[in-house]
N, C-alpha and C positions, 0 to 999 in steps of 0.2 A: 935469393931469399929476401933481399931488401925490397924488391918490387912487390913481393907477396905481402909483406908487412905494411907497405904504403897503401896497397890496394885494400887491405883489411881496415886500416885506419880511415880510409876515405869512404867506406861503405856507409850509406845512410841517405836520408832525404830531409826536406824541410819539416815534415810532420813527425819526425822521430820524437820530439819533445812531448807530443800529445799521446803517443802510443805507450802502453805499458811495457812492451818489449820492442827493442830496436832491431834493426837488421843484424847488428853484431851479435845480439843474443841468439837470433835464429841460426847464424853461422856457427856459433859455439855449440848450440844444441845439436846441430848436424854432426859436428866433430865428436861429441859425446856419444851420439847414437852409433856412429861408425866404430868407436872403441868398444861399445857394448856388443855389437854384432860380431866384431873380431874375437872377443872373448868367448862368445857362445860357439863360434865356428871352431876355435881351438879346443873347446871341450868336447866336440862331437867326434865321431869315428870309433874305431876299434872293433870293427866287425870281424867275425871269424867265418870259416867255411861252413862249419856245422854247429848246431846249438850245443852239442855234447862237449865241444872243446872249450877250454877256459883260456882266455887271453890275458896275460899280465900287462898288456898295453894300457889297460884302464888305470893303472897305477903310475903312469908316467908323470914326470915333473911338469910337463906342459899342461896336462889335464887337471892335476891336483893343486898346483901352485900358481902357475902363470895365468891360466884362463880366469880363475875366480878373482885374482888381483885386478885383471883388466876389466872385468865386469863391474866390480865395486868401484874402481877408479872412474869408469865411465858414468856410473850413476851419481857419484859425487860431483863429477864435472858437469853433469846435467843440472844438478841443484845449483851449482855456482852460476851456470849460464842463465838460469831463470832468474836468480836473485840479484845478479850484478846489474847495476844501473850505469849505463854509459852516458 
């Protein structure tokens, strides 16, 4: 874990001061996008064999609570990643 943190802190180049977003911002934006995608994947599913059947799987805790929290958290993290100046 320590190596990952050191690698993250060393990301960058000499032109980072001139650019509006640094390499760290882009890395954080990718992390936020992965969280958003994970939230949408957790929301998906719940198919049934025939359209006449009703499946109560759509009311699972994972789809109603966990997935929307992940999506909103991902979007908030994206805003942070764009606005944070390193």
